[in-house]
C-alpha positions as CSV (number, residue, x, y, z in Angstrom):
1,M,-2.8,7.4,-10.2
2,G,-0.1,4.6,-10.2
3,I,2.7,7.2,-10.0
4,E,5.6,5.9,-7.8
5,F,6.4,9.3,-6.5
6,K,7.9,8.4,-3.2
7,N,10.6,6.2,-4.7
8,S,11.3,8.3,-7.7
9,F,14.3,10.2,-6.2
10,T,17.8,8.9,-6.2
11,K,20.8,10.5,-4.5
12,Q,23.9,11.0,-6.6
13,I,26.9,11.0,-4.3
14,G,29.6,13.6,-4.7
15,N,32.7,14.8,-3.0
16,E,31.1,16.4,0.0
17,S,28.7,13.6,0.9
18,D,26.8,13.8,4.1
19,T,24.6,10.9,3.2
20,S,24.6,8.0,5.6
21,F,26.1,4.9,4.1
22,L,23.8,2.5,5.9
23,N,20.8,4.7,7.0
24,K,19.8,6.5,3.7
25,V,18.6,5.3,0.3
26,W,21.5,6.2,-2.0
27,V,21.9,3.0,-4.0
28,G,19.1,0.7,-5.0
29,N,15.7,1.2,-3.5
30,S,16.2,0.4,0.2
31,F,18.4,1.1,3.1
32,L,21.6,-0.9,3.1
33,K,21.1,-1.6,6.8
34,D,17.9,-3.5,5.9
35,A,19.5,-5.5,3.1
36,Y,22.7,-6.3,5.1
37,T,21.5,-6.8,8.6
38,R,24.5,-8.7,9.9
39,L,27.0,-6.1,8.6
40,F,24.8,-3.3,10.2
41,R,25.0,-5.0,13.6
42,L,28.8,-5.4,13.4
43,E,29.5,-1.8,12.3
44,T,30.2,0.5,15.2
45,Q,30.0,3.8,13.2
46,K,26.5,3.3,12.0
47,E,26.0,7.0,10.8
48,A,29.3,7.1,8.8
49,S,28.8,8.9,5.5
50,V,29.2,7.3,2.0
51,S,32.4,9.2,1.4
52,M,33.9,8.1,4.7
53,Q,32.8,4.5,4.3
54,L,33.5,4.0,0.6
55,Q,37.0,5.1,-0.4
56,T,37.1,3.7,-4.0
57,S,35.1,1.0,-5.8
58,G,34.8,-2.0,-3.6
59,V,37.2,-0.6,-0.8
60,F,35.5,0.1,2.5
61,N,36.5,1.7,5.8
62,W,34.7,-0.5,8.3
63,A,34.8,-0.2,12.1
64,W,33.8,-3.7,13.0
65,A,32.9,-4.7,16.5
66,R,34.4,-8.0,15.4
67,Q,35.3,-9.4,12.0
68,P,32.3,-10.8,10.1
69,M,32.1,-14.6,9.8
70,G,29.8,-17.1,8.1
71,S,26.7,-15.3,6.8
72,G,28.3,-12.0,7.5
73,L,31.0,-12.7,5.0
74,G,28.4,-13.7,2.5
75,E,26.7,-10.3,3.0
76,L,30.0,-8.5,2.6
77,D,30.6,-10.3,-0.7
78,A,27.1,-9.4,-1.9
79,L,27.6,-5.7,-0.9
80,K,30.9,-5.5,-2.8
81,M,29.2,-6.9,-5.9
82,Q,26.4,-4.3,-5.6
83,L,28.8,-1.4,-5.2
84,A,31.4,-2.6,-7.6
85,E,30.4,-0.1,-10.2
86,V,29.7,2.8,-7.8
87,Q,32.0,5.8,-8.4
88,I,32.3,8.8,-6.0
89,S,31.8,11.9,-8.2
90,E,34.0,14.9,-7.9
91,E,30.9,17.1,-8.2
92,K,28.6,18.2,-5.4
93,D,25.9,15.8,-4.1
94,K,22.6,16.1,-6.0
95,W,19.2,14.5,-6.3
96,E,18.0,13.1,-9.6
97,W,14.3,12.4,-10.4
98,A,13.7,9.1,-12.1
99,L,10.3,10.0,-13.4
100,D,11.8,12.6,-15.7
101,G,14.8,10.7,-17.0
102,G,17.2,11.6,-14.2
103,K,16.5,15.4,-14.4
104,A,15.8,17.8,-11.6
105,F,12.3,17.7,-10.1
106,T,9.8,20.4,-11.1
107,V,6.2,20.8,-10.1
108,K,5.3,21.6,-13.8
109,R,6.7,18.3,-15.0
110,L,5.0,16.4,-12.2
111,A,1.7,18.1,-13.2
112,G,2.2,16.9,-16.7
113,I,2.9,13.3,-15.5
114,C,-0.3,13.4,-13.5
115,D,-2.3,14.7,-16.5
116,D,-0.9,11.9,-18.6
117,S,-1.9,9.4,-16.0
118,I,-5.4,10.8,-15.8
119,L,-5.8,10.6,-19.5
120,A,-4.2,7.2,-19.8
121,P,-6.0,4.6,-22.0
122,E,-9.0,3.0,-20.3
123,S,-10.9,1.9,-23.4
124,N,-10.6,1.8,-27.1
125,L,-12.1,5.3,-27.2
126,I,-9.7,7.0,-24.9
127,S,-7.0,7.4,-27.6
128,T,-9.1,10.1,-29.1
129,L,-8.9,12.1,-25.8
130,R,-5.6,13.5,-26.9
131,N,-5.9,16.6,-29.0
132,N,-2.9,18.9,-29.1
133,L,-5.0,21.7,-30.6
134,V,-6.7,22.4,-27.2
135,P,-5.2,23.3,-23.8
136,K,-4.8,20.5,-21.3
137,K,-7.8,21.7,-19.3
138,I,-10.1,20.9,-22.2
139,E,-8.7,17.3,-22.5
140,I,-9.2,16.9,-18.7
141,F,-12.7,18.3,-19.1
142,M,-13.5,15.7,-21.8
143,W,-12.2,12.9,-19.7
144,R,-14.4,14.1,-16.8
145,L,-17.3,14.4,-19.1
146,M,-16.9,10.8,-20.5
147,N,-16.4,9.3,-17.1
148,K,-19.4,11.1,-15.4
149,R,-17.0,13.1,-13.2
150,L,-18.6,16.5,-13.6
151,S,-20.3,18.1,-10.6
152,I,-23.8,17.4,-12.0
153,R,-26.7,17.9,-9.6
154,F,-28.1,14.4,-10.3
155,E,-24.6,12.8,-9.6
156,L,-24.2,14.9,-6.4
157,D,-27.7,13.9,-5.2
158,K,-26.8,10.2,-5.7
159,R,-23.8,10.7,-3.4
160,G,-26.0,12.1,-0.6
161,I,-25.3,15.8,-1.1
162,D,-28.3,17.9,-0.1
163,L,-29.2,20.3,-2.9
164,H,-32.1,22.7,-3.1
165,S,-32.9,21.4,-6.5
166,V,-31.7,18.7,-9.0
167,R,-33.3,20.4,-12.0
168,C,-31.3,21.8,-14.9
169,A,-29.8,25.2,-14.0
170,L,-30.2,26.5,-17.6
171,C,-33.6,25.4,-18.7
172,D,-35.3,24.0,-15.5
173,N,-37.3,21.6,-17.7
174,D,-35.7,18.3,-16.6
175,I,-33.3,16.6,-14.1
176,E,-29.8,17.9,-14.5
177,T,-27.9,14.8,-15.8
178,T,-24.7,14.9,-17.8
179,D,-26.5,14.0,-21.0
180,H,-29.2,16.5,-20.5
181,T,-26.8,19.4,-19.6
182,I,-24.4,19.0,-22.5
183,L,-26.6,17.5,-25.2
184,F,-30.4,17.8,-24.7
185,C,-31.0,21.0,-22.7
186,S,-32.8,23.6,-24.8
187,F,-29.8,25.9,-24.5
188,A,-27.3,23.1,-25.4
189,R,-29.4,22.1,-28.4
190,D,-29.5,25.7,-29.6
191,I,-25.7,25.9,-29.3
192,W,-25.1,22.7,-31.2
193,S,-27.5,23.8,-33.9
194,R,-25.6,27.1,-34.3
195,V,-22.3,25.3,-34.4
196,S,-23.5,22.9,-37.1
197,Q,-24.9,25.8,-39.1
198,W,-21.6,27.7,-38.8
199,W,-19.8,24.6,-40.3
200,G,-22.5,24.0,-42.9
201,L,-23.1,20.5,-41.6
202,G,-26.9,20.5,-41.4
203,V,-28.9,19.5,-38.4
204,F,-27.6,17.3,-35.5
205,S,-30.0,14.3,-35.4
206,N,-28.3,11.7,-33.1
207,L,-25.8,13.8,-31.1
208,S,-24.0,11.7,-28.5
209,F,-20.9,11.8,-26.4
210,I,-19.2,9.3,-28.7
211,E,-19.8,11.6,-31.6
212,I,-18.3,14.5,-29.7
213,L,-15.4,12.4,-28.5
214,K,-14.4,11.2,-32.0
215,G,-15.3,14.3,-33.9
216,N,-16.7,12.3,-36.7
217,F,-19.9,13.8,-38.1
218,G,-20.0,11.4,-41.1
219,V,-19.1,13.9,-43.7
220,S,-16.1,13.9,-46.0
221,M,-13.1,15.7,-44.4
222,S,-9.4,15.4,-44.5
223,T,-7.7,14.0,-41.4
224,F,-6.7,17.5,-40.3
225,G,-10.2,18.8,-41.0
226,K,-11.7,16.1,-38.7
227,K,-9.2,17.1,-36.0
228,I,-10.3,20.7,-36.3
229,W,-13.9,19.7,-36.1
230,Q,-13.2,17.6,-33.0
231,T,-11.5,20.6,-31.5
232,V,-14.6,22.8,-32.2
233,E,-16.9,20.2,-30.6
234,W,-14.8,19.9,-27.5
235,I,-14.7,23.7,-27.1
236,S,-18.5,23.8,-27.6
237,A,-19.1,21.3,-24.9
238,Y,-16.7,23.1,-22.6
239,Y,-18.5,26.5,-23.1
240,I,-21.9,24.9,-22.6
241,W,-20.6,23.7,-19.2
242,R,-19.0,27.1,-18.5
243,N,-22.4,28.7,-19.1
244,R,-24.1,26.2,-16.8
245,N,-21.5,27.1,-14.0
246,D,-22.0,30.8,-14.4
247,K,-25.8,30.3,-14.1
248,T,-25.4,28.0,-11.1
249,F,-22.9,30.0,-9.1
250,R,-23.2,33.6,-10.3
251,G,-26.8,33.8,-11.4
252,T,-25.8,35.0,-14.9
253,S,-25.6,33.3,-18.2
254,W,-24.7,34.1,-21.8
255,C,-27.2,34.1,-24.6
256,A,-26.7,31.6,-27.5
257,P,-25.2,34.2,-29.9
258,V,-22.6,35.3,-27.3
259,T,-21.8,31.7,-26.5
260,L,-21.3,30.9,-30.2
261,N,-19.0,34.0,-30.5
262,K,-16.9,32.7,-27.6
263,I,-16.6,29.3,-29.2
264,Q,-15.6,30.7,-32.5
265,F,-13.0,33.1,-30.9
266,K,-11.4,30.4,-28.7
267,S,-11.4,27.9,-31.5
268,F,-9.5,30.3,-33.7
269,E,-7.2,31.3,-30.9
270,W,-6.2,27.8,-29.7
271,I,-6.1,26.2,-33.1
272,S,-4.0,29.0,-34.7
273,L,-1.5,28.9,-31.8
274,R,-1.1,25.1,-31.7
275,A,-1.6,23.9,-35.3
276,K,1.8,23.0,-36.9
277,C,0.5,24.0,-40.3
278,K,-2.0,26.8,-40.6
279,T,-2.5,26.8,-44.4
280,R,-3.8,23.3,-45.0
281,N,-7.0,22.8,-46.8
282,L,-9.8,21.4,-44.7
């Protein structure tokens, strides 16, 4: 995902340091032994800690096998310059996580960074994949939908996965492709028709993923109203997919009125919880 996780931790040296001066990454992005090879060869106490080796800024406790000369002196000068601003803290040693502004690492924050990377802009349409009125799982579902990443039978078959059938699990009238499952299956079309009637928008004639993504039905709405409509469309697509999965894996499915009720309930629940202003006119 392009997340530099391995190099995202830095050690903040304190008053009880057990961090090796030469053999651990505690300043910069590499071992000092690799950056200053001549000094490393001359040092006899190669596992000395930072607090033992570095007394104050730029003052070292070396245990040389012999005094450095030539290039070794050049390395020593470069090391002094690198560590000139380093201060030994009076606090305990601690790790800081660069990906979150030097804060402590948490799995929850890393998950958020991964989500942001998954939903990062890949085209001029992806900016509309962010909608703070729905849970993150709906945004990820929409990203998977737009990028053909759902576990659709046609896509699985193309990848050599042996299936008993590649026909639509809901209607059994056509090959189960992404377009068919979400847009053109008889069950899906019934749901979209009921959703449009609920909103008084007439009949869907040219429903497409771009229309669902943008939430722009071509009617006059306020900016906030369009965002609400986009939210409803995303939730509708998500529950069509949920119904398909229940039919595929559990052998059960919801009828269209029940599905519409779930869409209405979740739309109200998620929007009312997340909308900053709940009294705007749509």
